[in-house]
RONU-147757 format. One record per atom (N, C-alpha, C): x, y, z; residue in three letters. Coordinates in steps of 0.05 Angstrom, whole numbers, plus 32768, in hexadecimal, padded with zeros to 4 digits. Layout:
% RONU-147757
XYZALA ...
//
This chain:
% RONU-147757
7F2E80417F53MET 7F4080607F56MET 7F2880647F70MET 7F09805E7F6BASN 7F0880607F8DASN 7F1380527FA4ASN 7F1A803B7FA8TRP 7F2580327FB6TRP 7F4680417FBDTRP 7F5B804B7FADPHE 7F6A80627FA9PHE 7F6A806D7FC4PHE 7F46807B7FBCLEU 7F47809C7FD5LEU 7F3E80917FE9LEU 7F2A807A7FE5ILE 7F22806F800CILE 7F3F80778016ILE 7F58805E8009ALA 7F72805B8014ALA 7F7880798025ALA 7F798090800FLEU 7F8080A58017LEU 7F7480B8802CLEU 7F4D80AC8022LYS 7F4880BA803ELYS 7F4D80AE805CLYS 7F61809B8061LYS 7F65808C8078LYS 7F8380938080LYS 7F8680A68075TYR 7FA180B6806FTYR 7FB580A28081TYR 7FB180A48099ALA 7FC980A080B1ALA 7FAF808980C3ALA 7F9E808180BATHR 7F9B806A80C9THR 7FA2804E80CCTHR 7FAA804680DCPHE 7FBF802D80DBPHE 7FAD801B80EBPHE 7F91802180F3SER 7F86800380FASER 7F65800380F0SER 7F607FE880F3GLY 7F4A7FE080DAGLY 7F577FC780D0GLY 7F457FC380BAARG 7F4B7FB280A5ARG 7F4F7FBC808FARG 7F577FBC8071ALA 7F5C7FBE8063ALA 7F577FA08044ALA 7F457F9F8035GLN 7F447F8B8026GLN 7F547F89800CGLN 7F577F6E8004ARG 7F6B7F787FEBARG 7F627F837FDAARG 7F4C7F917FDBALA 7F4C7FA97FB7ALA 7F527FBE7FC9ALA 7F437FC97FD7GLU 7F517FE47FE3GLU 7F6D7FE17FE4GLU 7F837FC97FEBTYR 7FA37FCD7FECTYR 7FA47FC67FCCTYR 7FA27FB77FBATRP 7FAB7FB57FA2TRP 7F9D7FCB7F8ATRP 7F8C7FDB7F8ETYR 7F877FF97F81TYR 7F9580107F82TYR 7F9E800A7FA2PHE 7FAC80187FADPHE 7FC7801F7FA0PHE 7FD080077FA5VAL 7FF37FFE7F95VAL 7FED80047F7AVAL 7FDB80007F6ELEU 7FCF7FFF7F4DLEU 7FD4801C7F48LEU 7FC380307F53PHE 7FC0804A7F4EPHE 7FD7805A7F56PHE 7FE980567F6ETYR 8001805F7F77TYR 8020805D7F64TYR 8013803E7F58ILE 802E80447F46ILE 802B804C7F28ILE 801B80507F1CLEU 800580587F04LEU 801480757F0ELEU 800780827F20ILE 800580A07F24ILE 802980AD7F22ILE 803480917F37LEU 805680947F36LEU 806180977F19LEU 805980827F06PHE 806580807EF0PHE 805E809A7EE2PHE 804680A17EE4GLY 804080B97ECFGLY 804E80D47EDCGLY 805D80D57EF4LEU 806580E57EFELEU 808480E67EF2LEU 808D80CF7EF0THR 80AB80C07EEDTHR 80B580CB7ECBTHR 809080CA7EC2LEU 809380D47EA6LEU 809E80F47EA0LEU 808480FB7EB5ILE 8087811D7EAFILE 80A7812B7EBCILE 80AC81207ECFASP 80D281287EDDASP 80E381187EC1ASP 80E181027EB4SER 80F981057E96SER 80E881157E82SER 80D881217E86ILE 80D0812E7E68ILE 80D881557E7AILE 80D981597E8DTHR 80CF81707E98THR 810081727EA1THR 810481657EA2GLY 812A81637EA9GLY 812D81627EC9GLY 811481567ED7SER 811881527EEDSER 8115813A7EF8SER 812381237EEATYR 8122810E7EF8TYR 813F810C7EF1TYR 814880F77F0ASER 816880EE7F10SER 816F80D77F0FSER 817E80CA7F05ALA 817F80B27EFDALA 818980A17F09ALA 81A180B77F23GLU 81B180A67F33GLU 819B80A37F41GLU 818880B87F4ASER 817580AF7F6ASER 8165809A7F60SER 8156809D7F3AGLY 8143808D7F3BGLY 812580977F41GLY 812780B77F43MET 811280C47F45MET 811280DF7F40MET 80FF80EC7F3FGLY 80FB81057F35GLY 80F1811B7F47GLY 80E981307F39LEU 80EB81407F55LEU 80C6813B7F62LEU 80B781307F49LEU 809881357F4DLEU 809081177F5CLEU 80A081057F5AGLY 809D80DF7F57GLY 80A480E47F7AGLY 80BA80F77F80GLY 80BF80FC7FA7GLY 80BD81087FB1GLY 80A681167FAEILE 808F812A7FB6ILE 807981157FC4ILE 807181057FA3PHE 805A80F07FA5PHE 805B80E07FB0PHE 807D80D57FB0THR 807B80BE7FC6THR 808580BE7FE3THR 808C80DD7FF5LEU 808080E78004LEU 807380EF8011LEU 806580F58002LEU 803F80F6800ELEU 803480E48016LEU 803480D37FF5LEU 802780B68000LEU 8034809F800CLEU 804880A48026LEU 805880968026LEU 80478085804DLEU 8042809C8052ILE 80348095806AILE 801D808B8064ILE 7FFD808C804FPRO 7FEA80818045PRO 7FF780608039PRO 800C8062802FSER 801A80428026SER 801A8035803DSER 802B80428052ILE 802C80298069ILE 800A801F8073ILE 7FFE80348077ALA 7FE48036807DALA 7FD5801A8075ALA 7FDA80258061VAL 7FC48015804FVAL 7FCD7FF28058VAL 7FE67FF48057GLY 7FF47FD68057GLY 7FFC7FC68075GLY 7FF37FDC807BALA 7FFC7FD380A1ALA 7FCF7FC8809BALA 7FBF7FD68090ARG 7FA37FCE8098ARG 7F9A7FB58086ARG 7FB27FAD806AARG 7FAB7F958060ARG 7FAD7F81806AARG 7FD07F87807ELEU 7FD17F6E808FLEU 7FC57F6780A2LEU 7FBD7F7B80B4HIS 7FA87F7580C7HIS 7F917F6980B5HIS 7F837F6D809FASP 7F6E7F5D8090ASP 7F7B7F41809BASP 7F8D7F368096THR 7FA37F138097THR 7FA17F1180A6THR 7F9D7F2380C1GLY 7FA37F0D80D5GLY 7FB97F1480E6GLY 7FC87F2F80D1ARG 7FE77F3080DCARG 7FEF7F5080EBARG 80017F5180F4SER 800B7F6C8101SER 800A7F8080E4SER 800D7F9780EEGLY 801F7FAA80D8GLY 803B7FAD80D2GLY 80427F9B80F0TRP 805E7FA480F2TRP 80787F8C80DDTRP 805A7F7780D0TRP 805F7F6B80BETRP 80757F7780A3TRP 80677F91809BLEU 80727FA38086LEU 808B7FA78090LEU 809C7FA3809BLEU 80B47FA980A9LEU 80CB7F8D809CLEU 80BB7F7A8097ILE 80C07F6B807DILE 80D27F6C806AILE 80BF7F79805BALA 80CB7F868042ALA 80EC7F978047ALA 80FC7FA38054LEU 81167F9A805FLEU 81247F8E8059LEU 81157F778052ILE 812C7F5C804FILE 811F7F628034ILE 81417F618022PRO 81467F5D8005PRO 81367F467FFCPRO 812E7F3F7FE0LEU 811E7F367FD6LEU 810D7F1F7FE7LEU 81117F117FFFVAL 81047F018008VAL 80E57F0A8019VAL 80F47F2B801EGLY 80E27F378035GLY 80C77F448026GLY 80CB7F447FFEALA 80BF7F4F7FF3ALA 80A47F3C7FECALA 80AC7F257FEAILE 809F7F077FDCILE 80957F0A7FF8ILE 80A57F078010VAL 808E7EFC8024VAL 80717F108022VAL 80777F288022LEU 805D7F3A802DLEU 80547F348012LEU 805A7F387FFCLEU 80477F277FE9LEU 80317F187FEALEU 803E7EFA7FF4VAL 80317EF17FF8VAL 80177EF3800EVAL 80217F04801FPHE 800B7F078039PHE 7FFB7F1B8034PHE 7FF17F2D801ETHR 7FE77F448013THR 7FDA7F367FFDTHR 7FDD7F1D7FEDVAL 7FCC7F117FDCVAL 7FB87F077FE5VAL 7FC07EF78003GLN 7FAF7EE48007GLN 7F8A7EF2801BGLN 7F837EDE8019ASP 7F647EE4801CASP 7F617EF7803DASP 7F4D7F06803CSER 7F477F0E8059SER 7F417EFC806CSER 7F427EFC8084THR 7F337EE0809DTHR 7F227EE9809FTHR 7F0D7ED58099PRO 7EF67EDE8095PRO 7EE87EE380B8PRO 7ED97EEA80B9GLY 7EC77EF580CCGLY 7ED67F1180D6GLY 7ED07F0D80F3GLU 7EE17F2B8108GLU 7EFF7F198110GLU 7F197F2A8112ASN 7F337F248116ASN 7F3B7F38812DASN 7F537F3B8135GLN 7F577F45814EGLN 7F607F668141GLN 7F597F70812DTYR 7F597F83811FTYR 7F417F8E8113TYR 7F2D7F898118GLY 7F0D7F8D8114GLY 7F047F788101GLY 7EE67F9080F9PRO 7EDC7F7680EEPRO 7EDE7F6B80CAPRO 7EDA7F6080BDASN 7EDE7F5680ADASN 7ED17F708093ASN 7EE37F7E8088PRO 7ED77F92806CPRO 7EC37F8B805FPRO 7EC27F6F804DLYS 7EB97F698044LYS 7EA37F5C804BLYS 7E9F7F5A806DGLY 7E847F5C807AGLY 7E7A7F398074GLY 7E977F288076LEU 7E8D7F058079LEU 7E907F038098LEU 7E7D7EEB80A2SER 7E757EF380B7SER 7E8B7EDA80C8SER 7E8F7EC680ABSER 7EA37EB580B7SER 7EAA7E9A80A3SER 
//
């Protein structure tokens, strides 16, 4: 949960680097919270099967849109790639697979053009 809060504190910080733990814990808690809100939406009747989302889930998604993009860009920076690579997710299936491969890769050791390694590795 600490990693999720760290990512939220860097709400719109698109510069710098985010190690794998920060990114994947953010994704994990995002999915868990969204699942819980979807459950509440379905119980309260505010879930729409047509849109696949409920009121609370929609608000949560909108609130975390910018932090999600920011932590994704910082994660790509950690692997030595530009944050613009997030746009590859717009390509159905292939884009998601490529982005998954990029985000599971280890950090580039030492400092890169986006800043020092958040793990503190020197080389």
